[in-house]
C-alpha positions in Angstrom: 0.0 0.0 0.0 1.4 3.4 -1.0 2.3 5.8 1.7 1.0 9.3 1.5 3.0 12.4 2.5 2.3 14.0 5.9 -0.8 16.2 5.8 0.6 18.9 8.0 3.6 17.9 8.3 3.3 14.5 10.1 4.3 11.6 8.0 5.2 8.0 8.4 8.3 7.6 6.2 8.2 5.0 3.5 9.4 4.6 -0.1 7.7 4.4 -3.4 8.5 4.0 -7.0 10.2 5.7 -10.0 11.9 4.7 -13.4 14.9 4.7 -16.2 18.4 5.2 -17.7 21.6 7.3 -18.2 22.6 10.9 -17.5 24.6 13.1 -19.7 25.5 15.2 -16.6 27.5 12.7 -14.6 30.7 10.9 -15.8 30.5 7.1 -15.4 32.7 5.5 -12.7 35.6 3.4 -13.8 35.2 -0.1 -12.4 38.5 -1.6 -11.3 39.7 -4.7 -9.5 40.1 -4.1 -5.8 43.3 -5.6 -4.2 42.7 -6.1 -0.5 45.3 -5.8 2.3 45.6 -9.0 4.3 45.5 -9.2 8.1 43.9 -11.3 10.8 40.6 -9.9 12.2 40.5 -11.7 15.5 41.7 -8.5 17.2 38.4 -6.8 16.4 36.2 -6.4 19.6 33.1 -7.3 17.5 34.9 -10.5 16.2 33.8 -12.5 19.2 30.2 -11.7 18.5 30.2 -12.1 14.7 33.1 -14.3 14.0 31.5 -16.2 11.1 30.3 -12.9 9.4 33.7 -11.2 9.8 35.5 -14.3 8.4 33.1 -14.5 5.4 33.8 -10.8 4.6 37.6 -11.5 4.6 37.2 -14.7 2.5 35.0 -12.9 0.0 37.7 -10.2 -0.4 40.4 -12.8 -1.2 38.2 -14.7 -3.6 38.2 -13.5 -7.2 35.3 -15.8 -8.4 32.1 -14.5 -6.9 28.5 -15.4 -7.8 25.3 -13.5 -6.9 24.7 -15.6 -3.7 28.2 -14.7 -2.4 27.7 -11.1 -3.3 24.5 -10.8 -1.4 25.9 -12.8 1.6 28.9 -10.4 1.6 26.6 -7.4 1.8 24.3 -8.9 4.4 27.3 -9.8 6.6 28.5 -6.2 6.4 25.1 -5.1 7.8 25.3 -7.8 10.5 28.8 -6.9 11.7 28.3 -3.2 11.8 24.8 -3.3 13.2 26.0 -5.6 16.1 29.0 -3.3 16.7 26.7 -0.3 16.9 24.2 -2.0 19.2 26.8 -3.4 21.6 29.3 -0.6 21.6 32.0 -2.6 19.9 33.1 0.1 17.5 36.8 0.1 18.1 38.9 -0.9 15.1 36.0 -1.0 12.6 37.5 1.9 10.6 40.8 0.0 10.3 38.9 -3.1 9.3 36.9 -1.2 6.7 40.1 0.5 5.3 42.2 -2.7 5.1 39.5 -4.6 3.4 38.5 -1.8 1.1 34.8 -2.4 1.9 33.5 0.9 0.3 35.4 0.1 -3.0 34.0 -3.4 -3.1 30.5 -2.2 -2.5 30.9 0.4 -5.3 32.2 -2.3 -7.6 29.1 -4.4 -7.0 26.8 -1.4 -7.7 28.7 -0.5 -10.9 28.5 -4.1 -12.1 24.7 -4.2 -11.8 23.1 -4.2 -15.3 21.3 -0.9 -16.1 18.6 -2.5 -18.3 17.1 -4.9 -15.7 16.5 -5.5 -12.0 16.5 -9.2 -11.1 18.5 -9.5 -7.8 18.5 -7.8 -4.4 22.2 -6.8 -4.8 21.3 -3.1 -5.1 18.9 -3.3 -2.1 21.5 -5.0 0.1 24.3 -2.6 -1.0 22.2 0.3 0.2 21.5 -1.4 3.5 25.2 -2.0 3.8 26.0 1.7 3.1 23.4 2.6 5.8 25.2 0.3 8.3 28.6 1.8 7.5 27.3 5.4 7.9 25.8 4.6 11.3 29.2 3.9 12.8 30.9 6.6 10.8 33.8 4.5 9.5 33.9 5.9 6.0 35.3 9.3 4.9 32.7 11.8 3.5 34.1 11.7 0.0 33.9 7.9 -0.1 30.4 8.0 1.2 29.4 10.5 -1.5 30.9 8.2 -4.1 28.8 5.3 -2.8 25.8 7.5 -2.8 26.4 8.5 -6.4 26.9 4.9 -7.5 23.7 3.9 -5.8 21.7 6.6 -7.6 23.2 5.7 -11.0 22.4 2.0 -10.5 18.7 2.7 -9.8 17.6 6.0 -11.4 18.4 4.9 -14.9 16.7 1.6 -14.8 13.8 1.1 -17.3 10.3 2.3 -16.2 8.8 0.6 -13.3 6.2 -1.1 -15.4 9.0 -3.1 -17.2 10.5 -4.3 -13.9 9.6 -6.7 -11.1 7.5 -4.2 -9.2 7.8 -5.8 -5.8 11.6 -5.9 -6.1 11.7 -2.4 -7.4 9.6 -1.0 -4.5 11.9 -2.8 -2.0 15.0 -1.3 -3.7 13.6 2.2 -3.5 12.6 1.7 0.1 16.1 0.7 0.9 17.4 3.8 -0.9 15.2 6.0 1.2 16.3 4.3 4.4 19.9 4.8 3.4 19.3 8.5 2.8 17.6 9.0 6.1 20.4 7.2 7.9 23.0 9.3 6.2 21.0 12.5 7.0 20.6 12.0 10.8 23.9 10.3 11.6 25.5 11.9 14.6 26.4 14.5 15.7 23.0 16.2 15.4 24.6 19.5 14.4 25.9 17.9 11.2 22.4 17.5 9.7 22.4 20.7 7.5 25.9 19.7 6.2 24.7 16.1 5.6 21.6 17.4 3.8 23.6 19.8 1.6 25.9 16.9 0.5 23.0 14.6 -0.3 21.1 17.2 -2.2 24.2 18.2 -4.2 24.3 14.7 -5.6 20.5 14.3 -6.0 20.1 17.6 -7.8 22.6 16.6 -10.4 20.1 13.9 -11.5 17.1 16.3 -11.5 18.6 18.3 -14.4 19.0 15.1 -16.5 17.3 14.8 -19.9 16.2 11.4 -18.8 12.7 12.0 -17.5 12.4 8.8 -15.6 15.7 9.3 -13.8 14.7 12.9 -13.1 11.4 11.9 -11.6 13.0 9.2 -9.3 15.6 11.8 -8.1 12.9 14.3 -7.3 10.8 11.8 -5.4 13.8 11.1 -3.2 14.0 14.8 -2.5 10.3 15.1 -1.8 10.4 12.2 0.6 13.5 13.6 2.4 11.5 16.9 2.9 8.6 14.8 4.3 11.0 12.9 6.6 12.6 16.2 7.9 9.1 17.7 8.4 8.1 14.7 10.5 11.2 14.9 12.6 11.2 18.6 13.2 7.5 19.4 12.8 7.5 22.2 15.4 9.8 24.4 13.4 10.3 25.7 9.8 12.5 23.2 8.0 13.8 25.7 5.6 16.7 26.5 7.9 18.2 23.1 7.3 18.5 23.8 3.5 20.9 26.1 1.7 19.0 29.1 0.2 20.1 28.2 -3.3 18.9 24.6 -2.8 15.5 25.7 -1.5 14.8 27.7 -4.7 16.2 25.0 -6.9 14.0 22.4 -5.3 10.8 24.5 -5.9 11.8 25.1 -9.5 12.7 21.5 -10.2 9.5 20.3 -8.5 7.4 22.5 -10.8 9.6 21.5 -13.8 9.2 17.8 -13.0 5.4 18.1 -12.7 5.3 19.8 -16.1 7.6 17.4 -17.9 6.9 14.0 -16.3 3.7 11.9 -16.1 3.9 11.3 -12.4 1.3 9.2 -10.6 -1.1 10.3 -7.8 1.2 9.0 -5.1 4.2 11.1 -6.3 1.8 14.0 -6.9 1.0 13.8 -3.2 4.7 14.2 -2.3 5.1 17.0 -4.8 2.0 18.7 -3.4 3.4 18.4 0.1 6.7 20.0 -0.9 4.9 22.9 -2.6 2.8 23.4 0.6 6.0 23.4 2.7 7.4 26.1 0.4 4.2 28.1 0.6 4.2 28.1 4.4 7.7 29.5 4.5 7.6 31.6 1.3 10.4 34.0 2.3 12.9 31.1 2.4 11.6 29.0 -0.5 10.1 31.3 -3.1 13.0 33.6 -4.0 13.1 33.4 -7.8 9.8 35.1 -8.4 10.0 35.3 -12.2 10.9 31.7 -12.9 8.5 30.3 -10.3 5.7 32.3 -12.0 6.6 31.0 -15.4 6.6 27.4 -14.2 3.3 27.9 -12.4 1.8 29.4 -15.6 3.0 26.4 -17.7 1.7 23.9 -15.1 -1.7 25.6 -14.7 -2.1 25.7 -18.5 -1.6 22.0 -18.7 -3.7 20.9 -15.7 -7.5 20.7 -15.6 -9.7 22.1 -12.9 -9.8 18.8 -11.0 -6.1 18.3 -11.0 -4.7 17.2 -7.6 -2.0 19.8 -7.8 -3.9 22.8 -9.1 -4.9 24.1 -5.7 -1.3 23.8 -4.6 -0.1 25.9 -7.5 -2.6 28.6 -6.5 -1.4 28.3 -2.9 2.2 28.9 -4.0 1.0 31.8 -6.1 -0.8 33.5 -3.2 2.2 33.0 -0.9 4.5 34.4 -3.5 2.2 37.5 -4.0 1.9 38.1 -0.3 5.7 37.8 0.2 6.9 39.6 -2.9 3.8 41.6 -4.2 5.6 44.1 -6.4 7.8 41.6 -8.2 5.0 39.1 -8.6 2.5 41.7 -10.1 5.1 43.2 -12.4 6.2 39.8 -13.6 2.7 38.7 -14.5 2.1 41.9 -16.5 5.4 41.9 -18.3 6.7 38.3 -18.6 3.6 36.1 -19.1 1.5 36.0 -22.3 -0.9 39.0 -21.9 -3.8 37.5 -23.8 -3.6 34.1 -22.3 -6.5 32.8 -20.1 -4.1 31.2 -17.6 -2.4 34.5 -17.1 -5.7 36.1 -16.2 -6.5 33.1 -13.9 -3.3 33.8 -12.0 -3.9 37.6 -11.9 -7.4 37.0 -10.4 -6.0 34.7 -7.7 -3.2 37.2 -6.9 -5.8 39.9 -6.3 -8.3 37.7 -4.5 -7.1 38.1 -0.9 -10.0 38.9 1.5 -11.0 42.5 0.6 -7.5 42.6 -1.2 -5.1 43.6 1.6 -3.9 47.2 1.8 -0.3 46.1 1.1 -1.4 44.5 -2.2 -3.6 47.5 -3.2 -0.7 49.8 -2.6 1.7 47.7 -4.6 -0.9 47.4 -7.4 -1.1 51.2 -7.6 2.7 51.4 -7.8 2.9 48.6 -10.3 0.3 50.2 -12.6 2.4 53.3 -12.8 5.7 51.5 -13.1 7.6 52.5 -16.3 8.4 48.8 -17.3 4.7 47.9 -17.0 3.5 50.9 -18.9 6.0 50.3 -21.6 5.0 46.7 -21.9 1.3 47.7 -22.0 2.0 50.6 -24.3 0.0 52.8 -21.9 0.5 56.0 -19.9 0.6 56.0 -16.1 -2.0 58.7 -16.3 -4.5 56.2 -17.6 -3.6 53.1 -15.6 -3.5 54.8 -12.2 -7.3 54.7 -11.7 -7.4 50.9 -12.0 -6.4 50.6 -8.4 -9.9 51.7 -7.5 -11.4 48.7 -9.4 -10.3 46.4 -6.6 -11.8 48.5 -3.8 -15.2 48.4 -2.2 -17.5 50.6 -4.4 -17.9 53.7 -2.1 -19.0 57.0 -3.5 -15.4 58.2 -3.5 -14.2 55.1 -5.4 -16.9 55.4 -8.0 -16.1 59.0 -8.5 -12.5 58.2 -9.2 -13.5 55.5 -11.6 -15.9 57.7 -13.5 -13.6 58.7 -16.3 -15.0 57.4 -19.7 -12.0 58.8 -21.7 -9.4 57.0 -19.6 -11.5 53.8 -19.5 -11.9 53.9 -23.3 -8.2 54.0 -23.7 -7.7 51.1 -21.3 -10.3 49.0 -23.1 -8.0 49.0 -26.1 -5.0 47.5 -24.3 -4.0 44.0 -25.3 -3.8 42.6 -21.8 -6.5 40.4 -20.2 -5.4 41.3 -16.6 -5.8 45.0 -17.4 -9.0 44.4 -19.3 -10.4 42.4 -16.4 -9.7 45.4 -14.1 -11.4 47.8 -16.5 -14.5 45.6 -16.9 -14.6 45.2 -13.1 -14.7 49.0 -12.8 -17.5 49.2 -15.4 -19.5 46.6 -13.6 -19.4 48.7 -10.4 -20.3 51.9 -12.4 -23.2 50.1 -14.3 -24.9 49.1 -11.0 -25.6 52.8 -10.3 -28.3 54.4 -12.4 -26.7 57.8 -12.2 -23.5 56.5 -13.8 -25.0 54.3 -16.6 -24.7 57.1 -19.1 -20.9 57.0 -18.7 -20.9 53.3 -19.2 -23.3 53.4 -22.1 -20.9 55.2 -24.4 -18.3 52.4 -23.9 -20.6 49.6 -24.8 -19.3 49.1 -28.4 -15.8 48.6 -26.9 -17.2 46.3 -24.2 -18.9 44.2 -26.9 -15.5 43.8 -28.6 -14.1 42.1 -25.5 -16.3 39.0 -26.3 -13.7 38.2 -29.0 -11.3 36.9 -26.4 -13.5 34.0 -25.5 -12.4 34.1 -21.9 -14.9 33.1 -19.2 -13.9 35.8 -16.7 -14.0 38.5 -19.4 -17.3 37.2 -20.9 -19.0 37.2 -17.5 -17.9 40.8 -16.7 -19.1 42.0 -20.2 -22.5 40.1 -19.8 -23.0 41.6 -16.4 -22.3 45.1 -17.7 -24.9 44.7 -20.5 -27.4 43.3 -18.2 -27.0 46.2 -15.8 -27.2 48.8 -18.5 -30.2 47.3 -20.2 -32.0 47.2 -16.9 -31.5 50.9 -16.3 -32.4 52.2 -19.8 -35.7 53.0 -21.4 -36.8 50.9 -24.4 -36.0 53.6 -26.9 -32.3 53.6 -25.8 -32.1 49.9 -25.1 -33.5 48.8 -28.5 -30.4 49.9 -30.5 -28.1 48.1 -28.1 -30.3 45.0 -28.3 -30.1 44.8 -32.1 -26.3 45.3 -32.1 -25.6 42.8 -29.3 -28.1 39.9 -29.8 -26.1 38.2 -32.7 -22.9 38.4 -30.7 -24.5 36.4 -27.9 -25.4 33.3 -30.0 -21.8 31.7 -29.9 -21.9 32.1 -26.1 -24.8 29.7 -25.9 -22.2 27.0 -26.6 -19.4 28.4 -24.3 -17.3 26.0 -22.3 -18.6 27.7 -19.1 -22.1 26.7 -18.0 -22.3 30.1 -16.2 -21.6 32.0 -19.5 -24.1 29.8 -21.4 -26.9 30.5 -18.9 -26.2 34.2 -18.5 -26.0 34.8 -22.3 -29.3 33.1 -22.8 -31.0 35.1 -20.0 -29.5 38.3 -21.5 -30.8 37.3 -24.9 -34.3 37.2 -23.5 -33.8 40.7 -22.0 -32.7 41.9 -25.4 -35.8 40.5 -27.2 -38.0 42.3 -24.7 -36.1 45.5 -25.1 -36.7 45.8 -28.9 -39.2 48.4 -30.0 -42.1 46.9 -31.9 -41.3 48.5 -35.2 -37.7 47.2 -34.9 -38.7 43.6 -34.3 -38.4 42.7 -37.9 -34.7 43.4 -37.7 -34.4 41.1 -34.7 -36.3 38.2 -36.2 -33.4 36.8 -38.2 -31.2 36.6 -35.0 -34.1 34.9 -33.1 -34.4 32.3 -35.9 -30.7 31.5 -35.5 -31.1 31.1 -31.7 -33.7 28.4 -32.0 -31.4 25.4 -32.8 -28.8 26.2 -30.2 -31.6 26.6 -27.6 -33.2 23.3 -28.7 -29.9 21.4 -28.3 -29.1 23.0 -25.0 -32.3 21.6 -23.6 -30.2 18.5 -23.4 -27.4 20.3 -21.5 -25.8 18.4 -18.6 -26.1 21.5 -16.4 -29.7 21.5 -15.2 -29.9 25.3 -14.9 -28.7 25.7 -18.5 -31.2 23.2 -19.8 -34.0 25.0 -17.9 -32.9 28.4 -19.2 -32.9 27.0 -22.7 -36.5 25.9 -22.5 -37.5 29.2 -21.0 -35.8 31.3 -23.7 -37.0 29.0 -26.5 -40.6 29.7 -25.3 -39.7 33.5 -25.3 -38.5 33.1 -28.9 -41.7 31.4 -29.9 -43.7 34.3 -28.4 -41.5 36.9 -30.1 -41.9 35.1 -33.5 -45.6 34.6 -32.7 -45.4 30.8 -33.6 -48.3 29.6 -31.5 -47.6 25.9 -32.1 -44.0 26.3 -31.1 -45.2 28.1 -27.9 -47.3 25.0 -27.0 -44.5 22.5 -27.8 -41.9 24.5 -26.0 -43.9 24.1 -22.8 -43.8 20.3 -23.2 -39.9 20.4 -23.5 -40.2 17.5 -25.9 -37.3 18.3 -28.3 -38.3 15.7 -30.9 -41.8 17.1 -31.3 -40.3 20.6 -31.5 -37.7 19.4 -34.0 -40.4 17.8 -36.2 -42.4 21.0 -36.1 -39.4 23.1 -37.1 -38.6 20.8 -40.0 -42.2 20.8 -41.2 -42.8 24.5 -40.6 -40.8 26.0 -43.5 -38.7 23.8 -45.8 -36.5 26.7 -46.8 -35.1 26.8 -43.3 -34.2 23.1 -43.1 -30.8 23.5 -44.6 -29.9 26.2 -42.1 -31.1 24.0 -39.3 -29.0 21.2 -40.7 -25.8 23.3 -40.9 -26.3 24.5 -37.3 -26.8 21.0 -36.0 -23.7 19.6 -37.6 -21.5 21.6 -35.2 -22.9 19.7 -32.2 -21.5 16.4 -33.6 -18.2 17.4 -31.8 -19.7 18.9 -28.6 -18.0 18.0 -25.3 -21.3 16.6 -23.9 -22.4 13.1 -25.0 -26.1 14.0 -24.7 -25.7 16.8 -27.3 -23.6 14.7 -29.7 -26.3 12.0 -29.6 -29.0 14.5 -30.2 -27.0 16.0 -33.1 -26.6 12.6 -34.9 -30.4 12.0 -34.7 -31.3 15.6 -35.7 -28.9 15.5 -38.7 -30.7 12.4 -39.9 -34.1 14.1 -39.3 -33.1 17.2 -41.2 -31.3 15.4 -44.1 -34.3 13.1 -44.7 -36.9 15.9 -44.5 -35.3 18.3 -46.9 -36.3 17.8 -50.5 -33.7 20.2 -51.7 -30.7 18.0 -50.7 -29.1 16.2 -53.6 -26.9 13.2 -53.5 -23.8 15.4 -53.1 -25.3 17.0 -50.0 -26.2 13.6 -48.5 -22.7 12.3 -49.2 -21.3 15.3 -47.4 -23.5 14.6 -44.3 -22.4 10.9 -44.4 -18.7 12.2 -44.5 -19.4 14.4 -41.4 -20.8 11.4 -39.5 -17.9 9.2 -40.4 -15.4 12.0 -39.4 -17.0 12.1 -36.0 -15.4 8.8 -34.7 -17.1 9.1 -31.4 -15.6 7.5 -28.3 -19.0 6.7 -26.9 -20.3 3.3 -28.0 -24.0 4.2 -28.2 -23.2 7.2 -30.4 -21.0 5.1 -32.7 -23.8 2.6 -33.2 -26.4 5.5 -33.8 -24.1 7.1 -36.3 -23.5 3.9 -38.1 -27.3 3.3 -38.3 -27.8 6.8 -39.6 -25.1 6.4 -42.3 -26.7 3.2 -43.5 -30.2 4.9 -43.7 -28.7 7.9 -45.5 -26.8 5.7 -48.0 -30.1 3.9 -48.8 -31.7 7.3 -49.1 -29.2 8.3 -51.8 -30.6 5.5 -54.0 -34.3 6.0 -53.2 -37.1 8.3 -54.3 -38.1 11.3 -52.1 -41.6 9.8 -51.6 -40.2 7.4 -49.0 -38.4 10.0 -46.9 -41.2 10.8 -44.5 -41.7 7.2 -43.5 -38.0 7.0 -42.7 -38.2 10.2 -40.7 -41.0 8.7 -38.6 -38.8 5.6 -38.1 -35.9 7.7 -36.8 -38.2 9.3 -34.1 -38.4 5.8 -32.5 -34.6 5.6 -32.0 -33.3 5.3 -28.5 
C-alpha cells in the first residue's frame, strides 16, 4: 500500500516507485579490480560476537570468483557486523577493518557491475542497506560516502520504467534507498544535519537536471520524501533553515519542472504537493526566484485541468508568492507572461483575491500600474492606468467618483492585456450598477462588446453583467439599439465551455428581445431564428440550470416570433416534437437548421452529440432540396466524428446506413423513414 506524505507535516516515512536510464551530466565511474590488504581480524572487539560474518567478509575479499549468492551474503554480513557493533558498543577498530578490506570500494564495484537494463536481484537493495550500516558507525570518509551515494543513484535512477521491472523488487529497492538517505542524513552529531543534507542534495540535484525524465522523476521523489522525513522529525519548526538558500529555490523550480515534464502518478503527486505546501508556508525562504516560479506555475496551470490534484497547490504557492513579494509578482505577470492568455488572467485574479484585497497588495498594485516597465509593456500612460487601483476597492461614492472617467476607461479597453481588461471591466460593472452613472458606461458599450472576441470566461461574465445592468437601467428607446447590435454576438456564447456563461448569455438574450421596440422587431427576427437550434440542443445540456434556461428562452423566442404551435410545444420540452415542427414548418429553413446542428457532432457533452446525430438524420431526410452530393457530405461528417461513446458510434453507423439507402431511393419514402428515426433510443 502506497504511503502518503504528511498532511501537515506529520508523516510515516516509507518509499515508493520511479523509473529509467543514463545521465549526460555525470561521468561514469571506472570499475577496477580491488586488491585487499591481508590481516587477521581476531583483534576486532566485534569479532567474538560475529566471527562467522567477519571471516566471510575477509574470505570474499580474497576470492576472485564471486556469484550472486556470495555477493548478497557479503553485503548482508557487512550489515550484520556493523549493526551488532553499533548496538553493543564494539566500534573500536572498525575503521581500520573497513580500510584494510576496502569495503567501500568493493560495495561500489558491486553497484557499478549491476546491469542498467534490468532489475533481477537484491544486490542493489543489500548494497544500500550495507551503506546505511557503514554510515551509522561513521567508519567511512565523507568523499567515499558521496561516491557510494552517487553509485547507488546511478544503479537505480536509470533503470527502465517501473512497469517493465519486477514491481515488488523495485519497490523494495527504492525503500532501501530512502532508508539509506535517512540514515546518512541523521547520523551523529545532530549538528551535522544541515551539512549532511547539503551533500546529499548536491548529488540528487545533479540527476534532476538530467534529460532522462524517468531518472529525473526518481531523483525528485527522493528529495520530496526527504523533505517529508525532515518535516516529521522537526514538525514544530520551519524546516527551511536546514537547507541552503540556493537549494531551496532549486527544489521548488525542479518540482514545478518535473510536474510539467513527467507523467507522475497520484502518489508522487501527493509528495510534490506536500513539498509545494511546505514552500508556501515559508515563502520568504523558498520562493526567492519570483519570475521563474511564476513562469513554471503558468506552464503547469495551463496543462492541468480544474480537477487536478496539484492545481490548488499551484494557487497556494501563487498566493504565498504574491503576499511575500507583491511588487515583483505583479510586475512579472504583467510583463513576462502571455498577456492575452487565459491562464495569465486566472493567475492575476488569484493574486488579487485576498480577502478584501489587503492594503499592502492594493498599494503595490497602484505602484505597479504606474511602473515604467509595466506601462512600456502595455504601451500605456501611467495617467490612464493609475485609476485601476480603485477597481479592486469596495464601491464607495469616492471610489466610483475616481473610476468615473470614460475617456481613460476607453483608452484602457483597447490595451492587449487580459489582466488590465479584467480590471477595466470590473470598474465598469461597479459603475453600471448605479443608475446615475449608466450614461458614462453606455458610451463604452461598443468597446465592451468587442471584448467578447477573447472567448475568456472571466471577461465574458464581466461583459455580460455590464450589458445586463445597462439594459435594466435604460428606457426601451435607448435599449433597443443596443439589443439589435448585441443579440447576434451572444449566440456563440450559448455553446461556451462555461455553463455560467451559457446560462447568462441566454437570459440576457431574453432581456434583449424584450427591449426591442415593436417597429424594430423585424430586424431582430433573423437573429431569433438563428437562436432556436442552439436553444433546442441546450435543452439536453448536462447542467440543469442551463437546460431549464434554454427551455424558457425557447418559449420566449416562440412568443417573439408569434409561432403559436412552437409556444405550445416549448412548454412540453419534448425536443423531438419541437424538431419535427421546425422541419415541417418551413422547408427553406431546413438546410440552415442542418448546418447549425452539424457543429454539435463534436460537442463535449455526450447527450448533445447523440442529439446531433439524430437531428442531422431528421433534417437530411426531411429536406427535398438536398441532392446526392449533400447527402454524401453529411455521411462524411458522420464518419469523421469517430465518437468514443459506443452508443453514439452505433447510432451514427445506423444513420449512415439509412442515408446511404436514401441516396438510392425516391423522395416519396423519406417521411416514412423520418418517422422511423423518431423511434430511435
